[in-house]
C-alpha positions, 0 to 999 in steps of 0.5 A: 485531500486529507493528507493527515488522515491518509498518512494515519491510515497508512500507518494503521494498515502497515501495522495490520500486515506486520510492517517490519516483521519477517515472514517464513519463506519455504525454499527447496532446501528448507526455509528462510526469513524474508521481509515483505517488499514495501509498495511505496506511495508518494503524495504530491501536490497534483497527484500520487505515484503508486510503486514505480508507476506514473503520476496519477492526477487527483482528478482521475477517478481511479486515483480518487477511489484509491485515496477514498479506500485509504481514507476509509481505512482499507487497502486500495481495492486496485491492489487486492488482486496482486496483494490479497493479504495486504501490502 
C-alpha cells in the first residue's frame, strides 16, 4: 500500500469538494451556512477504518477496491450511493 499516494490523493479529493468551505443550507425560516461533515479515514498497519466502522483488513477485497479507487484519484465507489457529490 502506497500511503504517500493515498494521502496525496485524499488531499486532492478534499480540495475538489471544497474542504473547509461552507455550503448554504435552506431552512424553513431562510438559510444558513453549514460545513459538510467529514468522513474520517484512518490508516493502520493492518487495515483501515472508514468513518466509525470496524477495522477492515488490507487483504479484504472491499478494502482493496476502496484503496485502489483512492490511489487512482477517485472517491471510493462504495461511498457514491451515500455521497453522490463526494465527501
